[in-house]
N, C-alpha and C positions, 0 to 999 in steps of 0.2 A: 674458765682457769684451763690452758691447753698446754701439751707437753712435746718436746725435743729429745731426741736421742743422740747421744754422742758415745762414742766408745763403750757402749752398753751400758752408759749412764741415762736417765732420763730426768730430766731439768721439767721444773713446772713455771708457768710463763703467764702471767695476767697479760690480758691485749685487752684495749679499751680503745673507744673512738671511730672515727670513720675508715673502710677498707682502702680509700684511697688516700687517706691522707698522710703526708708525711712522717715518715716511721719515727721514733725517739725512744732508742735504750736507754731503761733504767736500770742502773747497776749499785744493789745496797753494799754495805758493808757491814763489819760487826760492830755489835754480836746479833743484827738486824735480819729482817725478811723481806721480801719486796712490799709486802703492807705498808713499810716506812714511808711507801709514796703516795699512800691512800689522797693525801690532803694537797699536793702539788698535781696529781695526775687530774681530775677535772677541770685543772685549768688550764694546763696543755690541750684536751681534747675540748673545750668549747670553741679553741682557736682553730680548730681544722687536724689537729693531728692525731696520728694514730699511736700508744703509745705501749711499750712492751717492756714488763718490769719482772725480770729473771729472778727466782731466786737461785741464787747459784751453786756452785760446789762445794759441799758441805754442809748443806741448806735445805737442797729440796731432798727430799725423803729417801729416793731412790737414784741418788748421784751424792754418796757418802764413802768413799773408798779408804782403805787404810791409811797409813803413813804418810809422812811429809814429801816423799818424794811426789806424790797423785795432785800436790797443792803448789807444785813450783809454778812461779808466774806464766809460763809458757801454756802450761795445762788450764791454767783460768782464762787467758787472752782465746785460746782455742776451743772453749765451750762459747763463747760468746760467739766466736766468727762461725760457729754454728747454728746459732740462732739469727743472725743475720742471713747467711742463707737461707735458711729454713723459712723465715717470716718477713724479708724484706730481701726478695730477691740479688741478694748475695750484696746489696747499699748499692749509696753509701747512703749514712745514718746518722741522724744526731745522735752524740754519746752520752749522757750524763752518768757522772759517778759519784757517790761520795764515802768520802773513808776509803777503807779496801777498794770498795767498786772503783773510786778515783784512781787509785792505784793500776789497775786492772786496765782503765780507761787510756791514760797515758798510755800503757804498756802497748795497748791496741793501736792506737794512733798512730805513735811511734814505727811501729815494724809494718803497720798496714793502712797505709795513709789513704789510699784508694778507697777503703772501707766507709770514711769519716767523712762527713761533708762540714759538721763542727764538734769540737769537744766543750763539754761543761764540765769543768775538776771542782766539789767542791772540799772545803777543808784541806785534804791534802795534796801539796804541791807536788810539782814533777819529782819524780824518785830521787835524782841526783840533786835537785835542790835538797832535798829531806836527807839525804845521805852524808852529804857536805858539811849542813847545819850538824848534826848529829854531835861533830867533832870538832864544831868552832862556835858554837851557842848553847844556850841553857834547852834546847831539842834534845841533849842525851840525856838530862834529867826528866824531863818531860815523859822520856820514850823509855822511862824504866819497866814498866809493864811488859814491853817487847821482849827484855831480857829473862825477865820472871817467866814468861811465856814459855821460853827454852826448854824449862822444865818439865820431865816426865811426870803425868800424873794427877802432881801436886793442884797447878791452877786451876784445873776441873774441881776438885775439889772443894777448893776454898773458894771460888766463885759463886759453887753450889749453896752456899751455907745460907748465903742470903742476898742471891741475884737482884732483886728489886731496889735495895739499898744501896747496892753498889751503883746501879745503873742510876739512882739518882744523885748519887755523890758526884757521879760526874757528867750530871746535864739534863738529864733525862726527867720530864715531870711523873708523876707518881701512876699516873696512865699507862703513859707510854710504855715504862721502866715494868710494868706489869705486861703488858701487850708483847713486849721482846723476852721474858725472862720465860715465859710460860713455855714458849717454844722447846727449851731446854730442861729435859725430863729427868735427867742423868748424865754421868759422866760420857758416856758415849757420845751424846748427841752435842755436846760441847765440844767434845775433842775435834770432832770435826774442823771446827769453825775456827779452833786454835792453832791447827795445824796450819793455818794459813801464815802465822806467825811463824812457826817451827821452820818452815819453810823457805824463812828470806834470807838463811845463808848461803842460798843454792842459787843465788840470783845472779846472772851472768854481768857482770860489772861494764862490760864494754855494750852488752843491751841496755843498761840504763842509762845510758850517758848518750844515748841517742837522742838528739834533739827534737819535737814535735813540729811538724809543719803546717798545719792545718788551723785554723782561725779557730783562740779557745777563749774561752772567758773561765777564769779562775777566781772563786770566790771563798772567802776568810773570814772567820770571824773570830772581833777581838776577846772575845769570850773563851775562847776554845782551852781547855787546861791539856792538849795531846799536841796542838800542833804552836809551836811556836811563831813570833812575828818577823824573824829572821830566816825561817825556813819558805815561810810563803814570801817574802819581798823574794829570795832569789830563784823563785819558780822563772820570772821574766827572761833570765837568763839562758834558758834552755827552751824556748818558744823562738823558732824561726816564719812564723806565720804573724797573721792579726792577733794580738793581745789586749786584754783587756782584765784587770786585777779591780777585785771590789772587795772593802772591809764591810762587814756588816757590825755595824755597834751596839754593844748589849746583848751579844745574841752568843750561844754557847757551841758547843761542835756539833750541834745536833740540828744544822740548818734546816734540812728538811722538815723537821716535826718543829721547829719551832718558829720558824719563819716563812711558812708556805709562802705568802702571799707576795713577801718583797722578793723571794728567789725567783717567783712567775714572774713579777716584771722587772727583772733581770733578765732571765732566759728567754720570755718570748721575743724580744726584739732583735737580742742575739741569734738565734733559731731563724727568725725574718729575714734577718741579713743573709744568710747563708743557706739560703736551699738546696735540702736534699734530693739534689735530679741524678739520677743516673746517665753517664755517659753515653751519648750514641754513637 
């Protein structure tokens, strides 16, 4: 475990693999931490990759600012840029994100393509594909919890009644649900994670429209209760580089937890095809 600093915040990073390996940055989603990647990481390091898994803003104990303004997507992207600068020579890196981590990865790749050798997004499609699907498909119904999370204090209180049962209902195994729920010991610890959702109305629509121009692998699963097929299929419209879309059958939203071997079989060839070599 190492730490990096940005703007007075301290982020915890787990680093594994050979020091000279191509860097792979892993970004977790809600309500998980960097240890959600523990099953995938050794499959990447076995192929010589250096894996950097970040506990992001609101999850690292010393990076939990108050208020939703601190959780705008621009801030989340800047945190990852700080990691790339500190531990990967400024890039380019292979960027892999799940759930909210995918949203950050999309935004970073669109705004800073020179930092990214390849993008892999899991579960969550390009932000504009998601937004348009909200108003034209069942995605709006599947995203009911996002509206609920806009309320003050109540979501934290209700989620803490039985967080393990809630996570199991959304597809995690009991063991994984206990792992993730154990990190949230009270309303304050959960509030900083929910603030990612509360900052959603602050998204810049123009930035959300920006297409991605880097080699992209998007992996969606047909057992995902949060992301609709329509949203996933719209993603291709917003990638202007080499693009691969894969659907995992019978897998829930939690792809890295439930299908790490299948994910590695897709991810490693993608990384090899687009090596992270810094320009000379």
